[in-house]
C-alpha positions as CSV (number, residue, x, y, z in Angstrom):
1,M,41.9,46.7,-17.2
2,A,40.7,44.4,-20.1
3,A,38.4,47.1,-21.3
4,L,41.1,49.7,-21.1
5,G,43.7,47.5,-23.0
6,H,41.1,46.8,-25.7
7,S,40.3,50.5,-26.0
8,E,44.1,51.3,-26.4
9,H,44.3,48.6,-29.1
10,A,41.4,50.1,-31.0
11,D,43.0,53.6,-30.9
12,R,46.1,52.5,-32.7
13,P,46.6,53.8,-36.3
14,P,45.3,51.2,-38.8
15,G,47.6,49.7,-41.5
16,P,46.8,49.1,-45.2
17,L,44.7,46.0,-44.4
18,G,43.0,47.9,-41.6
19,R,42.1,50.8,-44.0
20,L,40.8,48.3,-46.6
21,R,38.8,46.6,-43.9
22,T,37.4,49.9,-42.8
23,R,36.3,50.9,-46.3
24,L,34.6,47.5,-46.9
25,V,32.9,47.8,-43.6
26,G,31.7,51.3,-44.4
27,V,30.2,50.0,-47.7
28,L,28.5,47.1,-46.1
29,R,27.1,49.2,-43.3
30,A,25.2,51.2,-45.9
31,V,23.1,48.0,-46.3
32,P,20.8,47.1,-43.4
33,I,21.9,44.0,-41.5
34,R,18.8,42.0,-42.4
35,W,19.8,42.3,-46.1
36,R,23.3,41.3,-45.4
37,I,22.1,38.2,-43.5
38,L,19.5,37.5,-46.3
39,S,22.3,37.5,-48.8
40,I,24.0,34.7,-46.9
41,A,20.7,32.9,-46.7
42,A,20.3,33.2,-50.5
43,L,23.8,31.7,-51.1
44,N,22.9,28.8,-48.7
45,S,19.6,28.3,-50.6
46,A,21.5,28.1,-53.9
47,V,23.8,25.5,-52.4
48,V,20.8,23.5,-51.1
49,V,19.1,23.5,-54.5
50,V,22.2,22.3,-56.3
51,L,22.8,19.6,-53.7
52,V,19.2,18.5,-53.8
53,V,19.4,18.0,-57.6
54,L,22.6,16.0,-57.2
55,I,21.2,13.9,-54.4
56,W,18.0,13.2,-56.3
57,N,19.9,11.9,-59.3
58,G,22.1,9.8,-57.1
59,S,19.1,8.5,-55.2
60,Q,17.7,7.0,-58.4
61,V,20.9,5.0,-59.0
62,L,21.2,4.1,-55.3
63,G,17.5,3.0,-55.3
64,S,18.1,0.5,-58.0
65,A,21.2,-0.9,-56.3
66,W,19.4,-1.0,-53.0
67,D,16.5,-2.9,-54.5
68,D,18.9,-5.7,-55.5
69,V,20.4,-5.8,-52.0
70,R,16.9,-5.8,-50.4
71,Q,15.7,-8.6,-52.8
72,V,18.8,-10.8,-51.9
73,R,18.3,-10.2,-48.2
74,E,14.6,-11.0,-48.4
75,S,15.5,-14.3,-50.2
76,D,18.1,-15.1,-47.5
77,R,15.5,-14.4,-44.8
78,I,13.0,-16.7,-46.6
79,L,15.7,-19.5,-46.7
80,A,16.4,-19.0,-43.0
81,L,12.6,-19.3,-42.4
82,L,12.5,-22.5,-44.5
83,E,15.3,-24.0,-42.5
84,S,13.5,-23.1,-39.2
85,E,10.2,-24.6,-40.5
86,T,12.0,-27.7,-41.7
87,G,13.5,-28.2,-38.3
88,R,10.1,-27.6,-36.7
89,L,8.5,-30.2,-39.0
90,H,11.2,-32.7,-38.0
91,N,10.5,-32.0,-34.3
92,L,6.8,-32.5,-34.8
93,I,7.4,-35.8,-36.5
94,H,9.4,-37.0,-33.5
95,R,6.7,-35.8,-31.1
96,Y,4.1,-37.6,-33.2
97,I,6.2,-40.9,-33.0
98,N,6.4,-40.6,-29.2
99,Q,2.8,-39.3,-28.6
100,P,0.7,-39.7,-31.7
101,S,-2.4,-37.5,-31.9
102,P,-4.7,-36.2,-34.7
103,D,-3.8,-32.6,-33.8
104,L,-0.1,-33.2,-34.3
105,F,-0.7,-35.0,-37.6
106,A,-2.9,-32.1,-38.8
107,E,-0.2,-29.6,-37.8
108,I,2.4,-31.6,-39.7
109,L,0.4,-31.5,-42.9
110,L,-0.3,-27.8,-42.6
111,L,3.4,-27.0,-41.9
112,R,4.4,-29.1,-45.0
113,E,2.0,-27.1,-47.2
114,A,3.3,-23.9,-45.8
115,V,6.9,-24.8,-46.4
116,L,6.2,-25.8,-50.1
117,G,4.0,-22.8,-50.7
118,T,6.6,-20.4,-49.3
119,L,9.3,-21.9,-51.5
120,T,7.1,-21.8,-54.6
121,N,6.0,-18.2,-54.1
122,R,9.5,-17.0,-53.5
123,A,10.9,-18.8,-56.6
124,A,8.3,-17.0,-58.7
125,K,9.8,-13.6,-57.5
126,D,13.5,-14.6,-57.4
127,P,14.6,-16.6,-60.5
128,M,17.7,-17.8,-58.7
129,L,15.5,-20.0,-56.4
130,S,13.5,-21.5,-59.2
131,G,16.0,-24.2,-60.1
132,S,16.1,-25.4,-56.5
133,V,12.4,-25.8,-55.9
134,E,12.1,-29.3,-57.5
135,E,15.0,-30.7,-55.6
136,L,13.7,-29.3,-52.3
137,E,10.2,-30.7,-53.1
138,R,11.6,-34.2,-53.8
139,T,13.6,-34.1,-50.5
140,T,10.4,-33.0,-48.7
141,D,8.4,-35.7,-50.3
142,R,10.9,-38.4,-49.3
143,F,10.8,-36.8,-45.8
144,L,7.0,-37.1,-45.6
145,N,6.8,-40.5,-47.3
146,G,9.2,-41.8,-44.6
147,F,6.8,-40.2,-42.1
148,G,3.9,-42.3,-43.6
149,E,5.9,-45.5,-43.3
150,L,6.7,-44.5,-39.7
151,R,3.0,-44.1,-39.0
152,S,2.4,-47.7,-40.3
153,V,5.2,-49.0,-38.1
154,Q,4.0,-47.0,-35.2
155,A,0.5,-48.5,-35.5
156,T,2.0,-52.0,-35.6
157,I,4.1,-51.2,-32.5
158,A,1.0,-49.9,-30.7
159,K,-1.0,-53.0,-31.5
160,T,1.8,-55.3,-30.4
161,Y,2.2,-53.4,-27.2
162,E,-1.5,-53.6,-26.5
163,D,-2.2,-57.2,-27.5
164,Q,1.1,-59.0,-26.7
165,V,2.4,-57.0,-23.7
166,Q,-0.6,-55.3,-22.0
167,G,-3.0,-58.3,-22.7
168,P,-0.9,-60.9,-21.0
169,A,0.0,-58.5,-18.2
170,R,-3.8,-58.0,-17.4
171,D,-4.3,-61.8,-17.4
172,M,-1.3,-62.2,-15.1
173,A,-2.7,-59.5,-12.7
174,G,-6.0,-61.5,-12.5
175,L,-4.2,-64.8,-11.9
176,Y,-2.2,-63.2,-9.1
177,S,-5.4,-62.1,-7.5
178,I,-6.9,-65.7,-7.8
179,I,-3.7,-67.2,-6.2
180,E,-3.9,-64.6,-3.3
181,G,-7.6,-65.3,-2.8
182,A,-6.9,-69.1,-2.7
183,T,-4.3,-68.7,0.0
184,G,-5.9,-69.1,3.3
185,H,-3.6,-67.1,5.6
186,R,-0.4,-65.1,5.6
187,D,1.6,-67.9,7.2
188,A,1.3,-70.2,4.2
189,L,4.5,-71.5,2.7
190,I,3.7,-70.1,-0.8
191,W,3.3,-66.5,0.5
192,P,7.0,-65.4,0.4
193,S,7.5,-66.6,-3.2
194,L,4.2,-65.2,-4.2
195,G,5.2,-61.8,-2.8
196,K,8.5,-61.8,-4.7
197,S,6.8,-62.9,-7.9
198,R,4.2,-60.2,-7.5
199,E,6.9,-57.5,-6.9
200,A,8.8,-58.6,-10.0
201,F,5.6,-58.4,-12.0
202,T,4.9,-54.9,-10.9
203,A,8.6,-53.8,-11.6
204,M,8.4,-55.5,-15.0
205,L,5.2,-53.5,-15.9
206,V,6.8,-50.2,-14.9
207,A,10.0,-51.0,-16.9
208,A,8.1,-52.2,-20.0
209,N,6.0,-48.9,-20.0
210,S,9.2,-46.9,-19.6
211,Y,10.9,-48.7,-22.4
212,Y,7.8,-48.2,-24.7
213,L,7.7,-44.5,-24.0
214,S,11.5,-43.6,-23.8
215,L,13.3,-46.5,-25.6
216,S,15.6,-46.7,-22.6
217,S,17.9,-49.7,-22.8
218,G,18.1,-49.9,-19.0
219,A,14.3,-50.1,-18.8
220,A,14.4,-53.0,-21.4
221,D,17.0,-54.9,-19.4
222,D,14.9,-54.4,-16.2
223,A,11.8,-55.7,-17.9
224,R,13.7,-58.9,-19.1
225,R,15.3,-59.4,-15.7
226,N,12.0,-59.2,-13.8
227,T,10.3,-61.5,-16.4
228,E,13.0,-64.1,-15.7
229,T,12.4,-63.7,-12.0
230,I,8.7,-64.4,-12.5
231,E,9.5,-67.5,-14.5
232,K,11.9,-68.8,-11.8
233,T,9.4,-68.3,-8.9
234,I,6.5,-70.1,-10.6
235,P,7.9,-73.7,-10.2
236,V,8.7,-73.0,-6.6
237,M,5.1,-71.7,-6.0
238,I,3.7,-74.8,-7.7
239,D,5.6,-77.0,-5.3
240,L,4.4,-75.0,-2.3
241,A,0.7,-74.7,-3.5
242,D,-1.9,-75.7,-1.0
243,N,-4.7,-76.6,-3.4
244,D,-5.6,-77.4,-7.0
245,L,-6.9,-73.9,-7.6
246,Q,-3.5,-72.4,-6.9
247,R,-1.7,-75.0,-9.0
248,M,-4.1,-74.4,-12.0
249,A,-3.7,-70.6,-11.7
250,L,0.1,-71.0,-11.5
251,Q,0.3,-73.1,-14.6
252,K,-1.8,-70.5,-16.5
253,L,0.5,-67.8,-15.0
254,A,3.5,-69.7,-16.4
255,A,1.9,-69.7,-19.9
256,R,1.0,-66.0,-19.8
257,T,4.5,-65.2,-18.6
258,M,6.0,-66.9,-21.6
259,A,3.6,-65.1,-23.9
260,L,4.5,-61.8,-22.2
261,R,8.3,-62.5,-22.7
262,E,7.7,-63.3,-26.4
263,G,5.5,-60.2,-26.9
264,F,8.1,-58.0,-25.2
265,A,10.8,-59.4,-27.5
266,K,8.7,-58.7,-30.6
267,L,8.0,-55.2,-29.3
268,S,11.8,-54.6,-28.9
269,E,12.4,-55.7,-32.5
270,Q,9.7,-53.4,-33.8
271,L,11.0,-50.4,-31.8
272,T,14.5,-51.1,-33.1
273,S,13.1,-51.2,-36.7
274,R,11.3,-47.9,-36.1
275,T,14.5,-46.3,-34.8
276,E,16.4,-47.4,-37.9
277,L,13.6,-46.1,-40.2
278,L,13.5,-42.8,-38.3
279,R,17.3,-42.4,-38.7
280,N,17.7,-43.5,-42.3
281,T,14.6,-41.8,-43.7
282,I,13.3,-38.9,-41.6
283,D,16.6,-37.6,-40.2
284,A,18.5,-38.2,-43.5
285,S,15.9,-36.4,-45.6
286,Q,15.8,-33.5,-43.1
287,A,19.7,-33.3,-43.3
288,E,19.4,-33.2,-47.2
289,A,16.9,-30.4,-47.0
290,I,19.0,-28.4,-44.6
291,G,22.1,-29.0,-46.9
292,A,20.2,-27.7,-49.9
293,I,19.0,-24.6,-48.0
294,D,22.6,-24.0,-46.8
295,D,23.9,-24.1,-50.4
296,L,21.2,-21.6,-51.5
297,S,22.2,-19.4,-48.5
298,T,25.8,-19.4,-49.6
299,K,24.8,-18.3,-53.1
300,M,22.6,-15.6,-51.7
301,R,25.4,-14.2,-49.5
302,Q,27.7,-14.1,-52.6
303,R,25.0,-12.3,-54.5
304,E,24.4,-9.9,-51.6
305,Q,28.1,-9.1,-51.4
306,K,28.2,-8.1,-55.1
307,A,25.0,-6.0,-54.8
308,Q,26.5,-4.3,-51.7
309,E,29.7,-3.5,-53.5
310,T,27.7,-1.9,-56.4
311,F,25.7,0.1,-53.9
312,D,28.9,1.3,-52.0
313,R,30.6,2.2,-55.3
314,T,27.6,4.3,-56.4
315,L,27.3,6.0,-53.0
316,A,31.0,6.9,-53.1
317,D,30.7,8.5,-56.6
318,I,27.7,10.6,-55.5
319,S,29.5,11.6,-52.3
320,R,32.5,12.9,-54.2
321,R,30.4,15.1,-56.4
322,V,28.4,16.5,-53.6
323,L,31.6,17.2,-51.6
324,S,33.3,19.0,-54.5
325,I,30.3,21.3,-55.1
326,A,29.9,21.9,-51.4
327,V,33.6,23.0,-51.0
328,I,33.3,25.5,-53.9
329,F,30.1,27.1,-52.5
330,L,31.6,27.0,-49.0
331,G,34.5,29.1,-50.1
332,I,32.1,31.7,-51.6
333,I,29.9,31.7,-48.5
334,L,32.9,32.0,-46.2
335,T,34.3,35.0,-48.2
336,V,31.0,36.8,-48.1
337,G,30.3,35.8,-44.5
338,V,33.7,37.2,-43.3
339,L,33.0,40.5,-44.9
340,I,29.5,40.7,-43.4
341,A,30.8,39.6,-40.1
342,L,33.4,42.4,-40.1
343,S,30.6,44.9,-40.8
344,I,28.8,43.7,-37.7
345,R,31.7,42.7,-35.4
346,L,33.5,46.0,-35.3
347,P,30.5,48.1,-34.2
348,L,29.5,45.3,-31.8
349,Q,33.0,45.2,-30.4
350,Q,32.7,48.9,-29.5
351,I,29.3,48.2,-27.8
352,M,30.9,45.2,-25.9
353,T,33.7,47.5,-24.7
354,A,31.2,49.9,-23.4
355,M,29.1,47.2,-21.7
356,R,32.2,45.7,-20.1
357,A,33.0,49.1,-18.7
358,I,29.4,49.3,-17.3
359,T,29.7,45.9,-15.7
360,L,33.0,46.9,-14.1
361,G,31.3,50.0,-12.6
362,D,32.9,52.5,-15.0
363,L,29.6,54.4,-15.8
364,G,31.4,57.6,-16.9
365,R,32.5,56.3,-20.3
366,E,30.1,57.2,-23.1
367,V,29.0,54.6,-25.8
368,Q,30.5,55.0,-29.3
369,G,28.5,54.7,-32.5
370,T,25.3,56.1,-31.3
371,R,25.0,58.3,-34.4
372,A,25.0,55.3,-36.8
373,R,21.6,54.6,-38.5
374,D,21.7,50.8,-38.8
375,E,20.6,48.2,-36.3
376,V,23.9,48.2,-34.5
377,G,23.6,52.0,-34.1
378,A,20.2,51.4,-32.5
379,M,21.8,48.9,-30.1
380,A,24.5,51.4,-29.2
381,R,21.8,54.0,-28.4
382,A,20.0,51.3,-26.2
383,V,23.3,50.6,-24.4
384,E,23.6,54.3,-23.7
385,V,20.1,54.3,-22.2
386,F,21.1,51.3,-20.1
387,R,24.2,53.1,-18.9
388,E,22.1,56.1,-17.8
389,N,19.6,53.8,-16.1
390,A,22.4,52.0,-14.3
391,I,23.6,55.4,-13.0
392,A,20.1,56.1,-11.7
393,K,19.8,52.6,-10.3
394,R,23.1,53.0,-8.3
395,E,21.8,56.2,-6.8
396,T,18.5,54.4,-5.9
397,E,20.3,51.4,-4.4
398,D,22.3,53.7,-2.1
399,E,19.0,55.2,-0.9
400,L,17.5,51.7,-0.4
401,R,20.6,50.5,1.5
402,A,20.2,53.3,4.0
403,S,16.5,52.6,4.3
404,K,17.2,48.8,4.9
405,E,19.6,49.6,7.7
406,K,16.9,51.7,9.4
407,A,14.3,48.9,8.9
408,E,16.6,46.3,10.4
409,S,17.3,48.5,13.4
410,A,13.5,49.0,13.9
411,L,13.0,45.2,13.5
412,L,15.6,44.5,16.2
413,E,13.8,46.9,18.6
414,L,10.5,45.2,17.8
415,N,11.8,41.7,18.5
416,T,13.3,43.0,21.8
417,A,9.9,44.5,22.8
418,Q,8.1,41.4,21.8
419,Q,10.5,39.2,24.0
420,N,9.9,41.6,26.9
421,L,6.2,41.3,26.5
422,I,6.5,37.4,26.6
423,D,8.6,37.6,29.7
424,A,6.1,40.0,31.3
425,E,3.3,37.5,30.4
426,R,5.2,34.7,32.1
427,L,5.8,36.8,35.3
428,A,2.2,37.9,35.3
429,A,1.1,34.2,35.2
430,L,3.6,33.4,38.0
431,G,2.2,36.4,40.0
432,G,-1.4,35.2,39.5
433,L,-0.2,31.8,40.8
434,V,1.3,33.4,43.9
435,A,-1.9,35.3,44.6
436,G,-4.1,32.2,44.1
437,V,-2.0,30.0,46.3
438,A,-1.8,32.6,49.0
439,H,-5.6,32.8,49.1
440,E,-5.8,29.0,49.1
441,V,-3.2,28.7,51.9
442,N,-5.0,31.4,54.0
443,N,-8.0,29.1,54.7
444,P,-6.3,26.2,56.4
445,I,-3.9,28.5,58.3
446,G,-6.9,30.7,59.5
447,I,-8.7,27.6,60.7
448,S,-5.6,26.3,62.4
449,L,-5.2,29.7,64.2
450,T,-8.8,29.6,65.3
451,V,-8.5,26.0,66.6
452,A,-5.2,26.9,68.4
453,S,-6.8,29.9,70.1
454,S,-9.8,27.9,71.2
455,F,-7.5,25.2,72.5
456,A,-5.5,27.7,74.5
457,R,-8.7,29.1,76.2
458,R,-9.8,25.6,77.0
459,S,-6.4,24.8,78.5
460,D,-6.6,27.9,80.8
461,I,-10.1,26.8,82.0
462,F,-8.8,23.3,82.6
463,E,-5.9,24.7,84.6
464,A,-8.2,26.8,86.8
465,Q,-10.4,23.8,87.4
466,L,-7.4,21.7,88.3
467,K,-6.2,24.3,90.9
468,G,-9.7,24.9,92.3
469,E,-10.8,23.7,95.8
470,G,-13.4,21.3,94.5
471,G,-10.9,19.3,92.5
472,L,-11.2,17.9,89.0
473,R,-14.0,15.5,88.1
474,R,-13.5,12.5,85.8
475,S,-16.0,13.8,83.3
476,Q,-14.2,17.1,83.1
477,L,-10.9,15.3,82.4
478,E,-12.5,13.2,79.7
479,E,-14.1,16.2,78.1
480,F,-10.7,18.1,78.0
481,V,-8.9,15.0,76.6
482,Q,-11.6,14.7,73.8
483,A,-11.4,18.4,73.0
484,S,-7.6,18.2,72.9
485,R,-7.7,15.3,70.5
486,D,-10.2,17.0,68.2
487,A,-8.2,20.2,68.2
488,S,-4.9,18.4,67.4
489,Q,-6.6,16.4,64.6
490,Q,-7.9,19.7,63.1
491,L,-4.5,21.4,63.4
492,V,-2.7,18.4,61.8
493,A,-5.2,18.2,58.9
494,N,-5.2,21.9,58.1
495,L,-1.4,22.3,58.5
496,Q,-0.9,19.3,56.2
497,R,-3.2,20.9,53.7
498,A,-1.3,24.2,53.9
499,G,2.0,22.3,53.6
500,E,0.8,20.4,50.5
501,L,-0.3,23.7,48.9
502,I,3.0,25.4,49.7
503,Q,5.0,22.4,48.4
504,S,2.9,22.3,45.1
505,F,3.4,26.0,44.7
506,K,7.1,25.7,45.5
507,Q,7.7,23.0,42.9
508,V,5.6,24.8,40.2
509,A,7.3,28.1,40.9
510,V,10.7,26.6,40.8
511,D,9.9,24.8,37.6
512,R,8.5,28.0,36.1
513,S,11.4,30.2,37.1
514,H,14.3,27.7,36.4
515,A,14.3,26.0,33.0
516,E,16.1,22.9,34.4
517,R,15.8,19.6,32.7
518,R,14.9,16.6,34.8
519,Q,12.9,13.4,34.8
520,F,9.4,13.9,36.3
521,S,6.1,12.0,36.5
522,L,3.4,13.4,34.2
523,S,0.6,12.6,36.7
524,E,2.4,14.3,39.7
525,A,3.2,17.4,37.7
526,T,-0.4,17.6,36.5
527,D,-1.7,17.3,40.0
528,Q,0.6,20.1,41.2
529,I,-0.4,22.4,38.3
530,I,-4.2,21.7,39.0
531,A,-3.6,22.5,42.7
532,S,-2.3,25.9,41.7
533,L,-5.4,26.5,39.5
534,R,-7.9,25.7,42.2
535,P,-8.6,29.4,43.1
536,V,-9.6,30.0,39.5
537,L,-11.8,26.9,39.5
538,K,-13.5,28.0,42.7
539,R,-14.5,31.4,41.3
540,S,-16.0,29.9,38.1
541,P,-18.6,27.2,37.3
542,I,-16.0,25.2,35.4
543,T,-15.7,21.5,36.0
544,L,-12.2,20.0,35.5
545,Q,-11.7,16.4,34.7
546,V,-8.2,14.8,34.7
547,D,-7.3,11.4,33.3
548,V,-3.6,11.1,33.5
549,P,-2.4,7.6,34.4
550,E,0.4,7.0,36.7
551,G,3.7,5.7,35.5
552,L,4.2,8.1,32.5
553,L,7.7,9.4,33.0
554,L,9.2,12.3,30.9
555,D,12.7,13.6,30.6
556,G,12.2,17.3,30.0
557,Y,11.2,20.6,31.4
558,P,8.3,20.4,34.0
559,G,8.2,24.2,34.1
560,S,7.4,24.4,30.4
561,Y,4.7,21.7,30.8
562,G,3.2,23.6,33.7
563,Q,3.1,26.8,31.7
564,I,1.5,24.9,28.7
565,L,-1.4,23.6,30.9
566,T,-1.8,26.9,32.7
567,N,-2.0,28.9,29.5
568,L,-4.4,26.5,27.9
569,F,-6.6,26.5,31.1
570,L,-6.6,30.3,31.3
571,N,-7.3,30.6,27.6
572,A,-10.3,28.3,27.9
573,A,-11.6,30.1,31.0
574,N,-11.3,33.5,29.3
575,H,-12.5,32.6,25.9
576,A,-14.4,29.3,25.8
577,F,-16.4,30.0,29.1
578,A,-16.5,33.8,28.9
579,D,-19.1,35.7,31.0
580,G,-19.4,33.0,33.7
581,R,-20.5,30.3,31.4
582,A,-20.5,26.8,32.9
583,G,-18.7,23.9,31.2
584,T,-16.2,21.1,31.4
585,I,-12.5,21.0,30.7
586,T,-10.9,17.6,30.3
587,I,-7.2,16.8,30.5
588,S,-6.1,13.4,29.5
589,A,-2.8,11.7,28.5
590,R,-1.9,8.3,27.0
591,P,1.2,6.7,25.6
592,R,1.6,6.9,21.8
593,G,4.0,4.2,20.8
594,A,7.2,3.6,22.6
595,D,8.7,7.1,22.3
596,D,5.8,9.6,22.4
597,I,3.0,10.7,24.8
598,E,-0.2,12.3,23.6
599,I,-1.9,15.0,25.8
600,I,-5.4,16.0,24.9
601,F,-6.9,19.3,26.4
602,T,-10.6,19.6,25.6
603,D,-13.4,22.0,26.5
604,D,-17.1,22.1,25.5
605,G,-17.2,25.9,25.4
606,A,-17.8,28.4,22.7
607,G,-15.4,27.1,20.1
608,M,-13.6,29.0,17.3
609,T,-14.5,30.2,13.9
610,P,-12.2,29.0,11.0
611,D,-10.7,32.5,10.7
612,V,-9.8,32.5,14.5
613,Q,-8.3,29.0,14.2
614,R,-6.0,30.2,11.4
615,Q,-4.6,32.9,13.6
616,A,-4.8,31.2,17.0
617,F,-1.1,30.7,17.4
618,D,0.0,34.0,15.9
619,P,1.7,36.4,18.3
620,F,-0.4,39.3,19.6
621,F,-3.6,37.9,18.1
622,T,-6.5,38.0,20.6
623,T,-10.3,38.4,20.4
624,R,-10.4,40.3,23.7
625,R,-7.9,43.1,23.1
626,N,-10.1,45.7,24.8
627,E,-10.4,43.5,27.9
628,G,-6.6,43.3,28.5
629,G,-5.7,40.3,26.4
630,T,-2.1,40.3,25.1
631,G,-2.5,37.6,22.4
632,L,0.7,35.8,23.5
633,G,-0.8,32.8,25.5
634,L,-1.2,30.3,22.7
635,H,1.8,31.6,20.9
636,I,4.0,30.8,24.0
637,V,2.3,27.4,24.3
638,Y,3.1,26.6,20.6
639,N,6.7,27.6,20.9
640,L,7.2,25.6,24.1
641,V,5.7,22.5,22.6
642,T,7.5,22.6,19.2
643,Q,10.8,24.2,20.2
644,Q,11.7,23.3,23.8
645,L,9.9,20.0,24.1
646,G,10.3,18.9,20.5
647,G,6.7,18.0,19.9
648,R,3.7,18.7,17.7
649,M,0.5,20.6,18.4
650,M,-2.8,20.3,16.6
651,L,-6.0,22.4,17.0
652,E,-9.5,21.1,16.3
653,S,-12.6,23.3,16.9
654,K,-16.1,24.0,15.8
655,L,-18.1,27.0,16.7
656,G,-20.5,26.3,19.6
657,Q,-19.2,22.8,20.2
658,G,-15.8,23.3,21.9
659,T,-12.1,23.1,21.2
660,T,-9.5,20.3,21.4
661,F,-5.7,20.8,21.6
662,R,-3.7,17.6,20.8
663,I,-0.1,17.7,22.0
664,I,2.2,14.9,20.9
665,M,5.6,15.2,22.5
666,P,8.5,12.7,23.0
667,R,9.2,11.1,26.3
668,V,12.7,12.6,26.0
669,A,12.5,16.3,25.1
670,K,14.5,17.1,22.0
671,G,14.7,20.9,22.5
672,G,17.3,22.9,24.5
673,A,16.8,25.0,27.6
674,Q,17.4,28.2,25.7
675,S,15.4,27.3,22.5
676,T,12.3,29.2,23.5
677,E,14.3,32.2,24.7
678,T,16.3,32.5,21.5
679,D,13.5,31.6,19.1
680,G,10.4,32.5,21.1
681,T,8.9,35.1,18.9
682,S,10.7,34.5,15.7
683,Q,9.2,31.0,15.3
684,W,5.9,31.2,13.4
685,P,3.5,28.3,13.8
686,N,3.3,25.6,11.2
687,R,0.4,23.7,12.7
688,T,-2.5,21.4,11.8
689,M,-6.0,22.8,12.4
690,S,-9.5,21.6,11.7
691,S,-12.8,23.3,12.0
692,T,-14.9,20.2,11.9
């Protein structure tokens, strides 16, 4: 309908503007489209050239303004760096005061030279900084001169601490050892006071060291308080001393304690002086340097603002010129472009109408404009060819649709035939099972019949002897009783054997013919299946080894498990041990984690080639087609494992060394009872195989 409405609109008589438009379009269509497009490109190129000239001239002016902005920003960045380095120099001096070392001193000197060198170099490039260099140098010199004075004070403090605090403390430690050595036993009267004095001495040393390193007022108070404790305990210990050696040591201890107290007081005064010097010289000079740098930063920001305003003003002027020229050329380009677009759009509109009709299935409408000699005319002719091809394609699709329906019908018939063959294969296996069990049951039943017949004759003879005139001798009675016992034992044994065979066949046959889910023992099911395979084993030199531990319980389909083992066994007997070849088949099972069981079926027969392995599970693939093989045995096994039991199956084989089937299935089957019937032949194997 949209195509029809557009066609009716196109058929209306054109007005004056329409006629003018048609004439212009006719004139332009005399020129090839590529030249029309090139004319627009030429106009665009002219615009670009003019704009490039304007922009280049403007860039010269903008470059000069931007250089000023960049220089100001670089100077501001250098000032920020100087402020950071000055703060770092201040921190290094504090670290040196607390922990003096040659490395820190060398780093301080190097940083000072770097700060002054940076300031001098930048002043040579930026005249605005030159007037501030001398002031910053003077501030820095005061800063470092104060550092030299601090080094001298620090050396004095270190000597005072070593000579007047640590020295007496070492002497006191020796005197305490002499007093303890002169005390004969721990029960002496002097011992409690000595212990208290010794503890106060240890606490005083710790507090003095803490005060020296951290200038903590609390540590200083602790040191003074513990020194007073020592001085108070010395007179008491002198009164309680046991001998002259203790009294002499205690008198020296009193003298060294007084020296220690005086040295600690001197150390406190020097540390206070160092703190004042650090605050009034180092910190004040650093604050002056930071203030000078901040003043310079303020001037730099004002200068940057002026340079940025100049840059913005220049950029706005250039933008206005470029915009004016662009608008003029844009009007010219739009006028020419509209005319060229009309010369292309109208013919393309006709082609679009024709293509819309084709997409809507209206293949009977011919394409207009096929006689035009420009590029759009060529497109119209191509659309006409497309329309003709679409007509031919529709006819071909109708034919293909009919062929597809025939193919689907044939595929359905093929799937039905394939399912019938699989059912026939299962019934044939069940029939073979019946024949084998019947032959196996015939032996114990025949023996039982022979024994029963013999026992009947012996009973008749015994009855005749019993009725005879001569009577029955004791030996004859004992012989008849022994013969009766032997016959009954043979009857019971053979009938039990026949009952076991029939029960095994009954359970296997029921499981095979009824896909009922139940819990079953893997070992018991395996024994029943092996019992049904005994006739085949007796007719062949194959040795069967079974290693299935008791206690493996499965919730699944024992009939499917039986068919899996039967098909694998018959496949091995027919292919791995063909032509009466002797060998061994091993069936083993083991738990695999908490949820799975792994069953391994191995033979040491002929093995498979890599090509046979790739097709082993494919339906109707067999290497003994001319001997009656259907090619469905392993295909059925694979579908039962993967679909009904929800497991995985892997094949490993090497030619001449045998074949191994690994089946991993869950203890609780994940498949449904109908899964193999509905998916039996449609599921193609996706298995893991190895030829190593």
